[in-house]
N, C-alpha and C positions, 0 to 999 in steps of 0.2 A: 573507701582507699582504694579499692580497685576497678578500671577503667573497665568501658563495656567489653572493649576488645580483648581485655585478660580474662574476665570473667565467660566471655562465650568461647575460649581457647581451653578454660581449666573445665568448663562441661564440656567440654566436645574430648577432652582425654579421661574426663571421667568415667565418659561413657563408651570409651576404646577398653577402661580397665574392668568396667563390669560385664564386655561380654567375652575380654579373658579368662574373667569368674564362671561365665555360662549362661548371662542374663542377655539371651539375644532379645531386639528386636522384632523380628518378624510377627511373632505368637501377638503381640497387643496389635501389631498392621492386621492380622488376619482375622476379619470380622467374620461374626457367624452369622451366613444367612439368615432371612425371617421366616419364619416356618419349619425351620432344620429343628428335632428332635433330639437331638444329642448333641453334646461338644463334639468339635471335631479334635483330633491330637494334633497335638504341638509337642512335635519330638524335635528335641534340641542334640546333636553329636558335635561339642566344642572341638571343631575344627581350627578355631583361632586358637586355645591355646596350646593343641598337639604341635600347629607349624611355627609357634613362636617360643615354645620349647626345645622344638627341634633344631630353630636356627642359632640358640641360644649356647646348646651342648655342641654345636660343630666350633663356635665362634671360642669358648672358653672350657668345654670338658678337659682339655689336656693344659698342665698350667704354662702360662707365660712365663721366660727366663730374662731375665735383667741385668741388663752385662756395660764394664764403664771400659772402654778399651784407652791408654793411656796415648799420651802424643809421640812424635817420633820424633825425638833430639837428634840420638845418633846419626851417623851413615845408614840407612837402611843397605849402603852392599857390607858395612863395618859389621852391621848386625849378623849376618847369616851366613859369616866365615867362621871356620874351626875355633875355638879358643876365644870369641872374643867376650868380654866384657862389657855389660854395662858403665857407662861414665856415670860420677857423681850426679849429671845433671839429670840422667834418663834415668837413673834409679830414685831421683826423688818425683820423678813423674809416674813412673812404675806404680811406687806406693799412694802416693796422689788419690790415683784410680783405684787402686785394688781398696782404698779405703772407702769411698764416694760408692764401689760398687755394694762394701759390706756395706755402709749406713743406708742405700736404698732397700736392699733384701732386708738386713732385718726390721726395716720399717713393715714390711709387706707384709712378713711373716708374722711378725706380733697380732699386725687388727686382720689378718686370716685374708688377704685381699682376694687369691683364688675366689674362695668361697664367694667374695662378694663381688666380685664381677660376673660370676655365672649368674648370681642373680640381675644384678645391674645392667646385663646385656638383653634381659623380659624386658624389663622396663623402659629399655632405649627401641624396643622393636616394638613396643604396646604405643608408647605417649608419641615418639619421634624422636624425644630429647631424653637423658637421666644425668645427673651434675655430680661428682665427684668435690667434695669438702675435707681441705683440712682445720683439723683443732687441735695447740697445746693445752692440754689437760694440766693445770698448774698445781693441783692437786696429787696428780704422780709423777708429773715432769716428761709425759710420754704424748709424741704425737701420734694424733687417732685419724683414721680417714674411713668418711662417710660417704655412702652416695644416697641419694635422695632423686626423687622421683619429681618430672616437671609439674605436677599438680601443685607443688610446694613453693616453686619458684618464677621472682617477678623480675628481668635483667633488662637492663637500662644499660645501650650502648653506644660508644662514641657513633654522631652522624658521622663524620668524616674517616673514621675505623672500624669498619663490624664486627671485627676481632677483637676492639678493646673494648671491655666491660667495667664501667663509669660505676655500676649501682647493681649489688645483686641483694633482693629481699627474699627470706626462708620465711613462707608463713604457713601456720596451723588452726586449726580449732581444736579448742583443748575441752569440750565439751560436749553433748551430743546436741545442745539444742544450738548450739553456735553460735551463742553470748560472750565466750573469750576468745578471743584471739591472740596468737602467740609470734612475734614476728622480731626476726634478726636481720639485722640490715647491714652489708657493707658498701663502703663509698671510698671510690677511690680518688685524690685530689691533688692536685699540683699546684705544690712547697714551690712558691718564688724565692725565697731564701734562699733554701737548700736545692733549687736547681734538679729536682727529682720529687716524685711520686708520691702520696702517702697513703696509706689504709688506715682505715676509721670502722669501725665497730660500734651498733648502737642495736641493746636488745631491750623489747620492753610488752607486757602483757597491751590486750588491750579491753575495754566492756563495751560490747554493741547493745543499743539499746532504739528499740520505736518508738519516737515521740507522735502518740494519737494528735496532739493539738497540733503541730507543726506539718505533720506527715511526711516524716522524714527520720533517715536510723542518724541516730546519735552517735560516734564511737567517742571515747576518751580512754586514755591514759589511765590504768589502774593497778598497773603495780611498776615500776621502771628497774629494770634487773640492770643494766648496762648503760648508763649515758654516754654518748658520742664521745669516743676516747679512739686513740692513737695507736694501733698495734706496732707501731716500731714496724713495718713493711712495706716495702715500694709496691707490693703488687697484691691482688684480689687473691687469697689463698681458695678456689673456686674453681673449679674444671670445668666448662660445659662440653658433652659428650654428645653431637646430635649423629640423627642417622643419615641415610643419603638424602643429600639435601641437593636443591641450587642454586645459583650464583645471588647473592643478594638476600637469600631469604637467613633470618634466625634461629629457626627451629627446625628440626629434619620432619621428613614424611612418616606417617605412623604404617608398620608395616599394616596392623589390621583394616586400616580404612583402606587398603589393594583392594583386599579380597572379601569386605564383607557384602557384598554385594551377591556374591557366588555362594559364601557359606550360608546367609540368607535363604536362597534362592535351593540350595542340597535340602537345609532342613523345611522348608516347604513342601517338595516334591517328597521327601520322606514321609513328611506327617501324612499327605497326599495317599501316600501309598500303604502305607498303613492304615486307613482307614478302606481302601479297595480290599485290600487281603482281609479285613474283619468279617466286610458285606459277604468277600467270595466267602468266606468260611460257614459263615450260620446263613443259610437259607430263613426269608421269611414264610413263616405258615400260613395259607391263606382258606377262611372255610366259607363254603357256598353252603345256603339253604341251611344255615344251624339255627338254632332258637338258642342257646346257650351255651359258651365254652367255657365258663366256670369248672373246677374241678378237672379239667384233662391237664395228665400229668405229662411232663415231659424228662424220659429216660429212655435207655435202650429197653426194648422187646418191651413196650408200655402199648395197652390196646384202649382203644376210645371206644366211648357210644355213643355217636353222635344222636343229638335228636333233631328232628326236625324240624322248622319253625312253623308255625298255625297259620292255616289258608294255603297249604303248598297245592300246586295246582297238579291233575293227574300226571301221572309220570316224574316230577321232580322230585330228586332223593339228596339227602344232604351228603356231603362229601368235603374233603379235605383234600388241600393237595398243597405241594414243595415250590418256592419259586426260588430257584437256582440262580446263583449270581454270572452272569459268564462275562468278563473280564477279557473286555480285547485288545486291550493297550500293555500290555505287561511288556511284550519286546523293545515298545517303542520310548516305554519310560523309562527302562534298568538302559537304554542306551543313549537316552537323554543323561539321567545320571551318571552316567559314565561318562559323558563331555561335559561334563559339570565338574566331576572330581578331575579331570587331566586338565580342566583350563584352570582349578584351581590351583594347581601343582604345581601349571606352567607359570602363572604370576609370582607366587610365592617361592617360586624356584627352588623349590624342594623334591627332589625328584621322590618316584614310589618305585624302587626297583625289587623283585620277588626271582633272587636267584634262582627258584629250584623251580622256575619255568624255564631258565636259559637251555637249551640245547648247546652247552660246550663241557668238554672236558674237565678245565677247569678254570680259575682265574688266578692271574698274576696281579702285581700291583700297579704295572698300568692301566691294564682292565677296568681296576678298583675305581680308579681316577676317571675315565670314559665315563664308568655309568652314571658318576655321583657328581659330574664335568660344572653341571649348572649351581650346585651349592658349594663347591669348591671355589668358584670365580667370585660367586656372592658375599662367603665366608674371606675369600681376600681380600674384597673392595672394602666390606666391612672392620678390615685390620689396617686398611690404610687408615681410617680416622683414629681406632683406637690406639695403633701407635702414637703416632701425633700426640693425641690426647694424652696417654702414659708419659710417654716420655717428655709433655711439661709438668704432668704432675710430679715426678720425679723430680724435675730442674727444682720444682715449691718446697719438696720435701725437703732438699737440702741447702736451700735458703733459709726453710721455716727454723729447718734445726742453726743455723750460722748463726740468725736472730736472736734465740735464745739458749746459746750455750751459755751464758753465766747466769742463766738463773739458778737460782741456788739448790732446788731441786731436779735440776737436768738430770736423767736418771741414763743417756747415752757417755760411749766414751769423747772426751770434752778434746782429748790431743786430736782423734782423728775424724773430729767437726774440721777442728783448727785448721788441717791441711786441706778442707777443702777451698780450691781455690776461684776465681770468678770464670771458670769453663767449666759448665754443668750438660756437656752433651753425654749420652747415654741410648742404648740401643734396648730396645723388647723383641724380642725372639716370639714367634709363636705356630707352633705344629698342632696337624691336621689330626683327628682323631679316627686316624685308619690304617688296618693290617701294614705297616712298614714290611718294605719285601728288607730284611736286614742286610744280605749280598749284598745288591744292589746299591743300598744307601751306605755302606762301610766304602764297598769298593768308589761311588764316586766320591765321597770325601776323603777317600786315600787319592786317590790323583789331582782334586783341586788342593790340599795340603803339599803333596809331592811340585805341584806347581807354582805354590806361594801363593794360592787365591785363596786360603783358608789358614787359618790357624789353628792349632789345637785345642785350644780352648774353646775359640767358635764350631768345631766340631763335635767335643762333647758337648755342648749345649745346641745344636743340633740332634744330637745323637740320643738326646733326653737326660743326659746325668743329672742329679739332684744338684749338687755343686760341681759344677766344672773346675774352678781354681781349686778346690780341694784336691779333683782326681787329677789337675795337671801337677802340684806341689805330688804329689803320689808318684806321679810317670818320671818327673825329674828325679825326684830320689830314687830311685832304682837304677836310671837309667847312668846314674854316678854311682850308683852302688857295682852295679855292672861292669862297668870302664872301670874303677877300682882294682875289681876282681882279674880282672884280664890287661894289666898292665905288669910286663913283665918288670919296670923298674918303680912297683910299688913298692909301700914303707910295708912292710909285714904288719905294725903293731896298728897302721891305719887299716888294714884289710881284717884283722881279726882282733875286736876290742881282749880278747882273752891273754895275750900274747904282750909281756909286760918288756 
């Protein structure tokens, strides 16, 4: 069922996951020399996992924000004048955008997407690609979001359009003996009658047996769960999220493969260093002209009665000495390991910063960003891909909900879904897990809002407010209340609800 190329790719990705779990391969390649009477140390420090977890934390330690801005229908000059009131068309567009944003955030909230993104970021760095899949649960009427590792996915692209998925197959073995294989397939086919694409789904469980007589593997269907059926969608509800890659590549580069050789070399040298320290700490005892060394205790203050060997020449006496080790490469070894550490973090773009060793009086927001400039740049480059793919996922969420709005068990607000039009533009905001200089941030946001370069809602999202739209409504309500209180021509009954 799987081609040789796919099998090779999956095996390579599995090895990367094993490295993340701490199963390094240098110890299997570190052969024990002949005649060695001890087992060499194979010390493994799991730098692979440390670096991957650090990269993922920088990307999604802070939850992303999802925003939908309404189209500008009214004259922008009128919209900034005093006493402006939205037209009927602009008001409808504002409500439509608010409905889209609420639906998107609703789905992400109930699916705990922030938690899953932190997990998926690690899979993306390990394997080079991670996949997001949407599924409508007919039992509950809810839309589910799943992130799946690249080991479970086989994708076929359009040969003329490498961004167009034509087939996506999710596969996984259901037993430890690899005799039962589950496969869920999506097909995107062109419907000439309707003039649009149509997505089909198929799911089955296959039995895998070895035919001893024919000397080949036999695969047969043992459970046909879902025959090939139309989903009523014009897209495959699957989003590929690759790591950094080159043009024409279908998968991204694995971060682990970038620095695997260096982490193996560090582990080898630390293992050798451990053995060197062991031999330096415990000296070898040398007996000369001794007949029998049995019964000689090894303890503080022990006394030995050495018996001379029979037939000793005159003047020969039994003796015992300690052969102390003289390790002369300590400085060179430590310098070499330090260089390996430096190159490892340089390739991974994860800096090692110890502020306790910095001879400065204090560190402001700009200094912190300079210290972490490498990983900040790496994170922001990664966000370019994440933003594009999450925006596509949000589009698929809205389109999927529109396709299922008439389902009897649909659990979302149908009126809100019916407001969604064919414009699925949305924005994803990310934040770095850095201690922000709040005074500088607020000053910058205030300047941008005064210059009409940023909206109040956008500034609230960048400030980190959990629900910027609700906070904006609160601000507007307070402004109206204050304006009514200071209006000399106000109606007293409007200002004070206790007055009749």
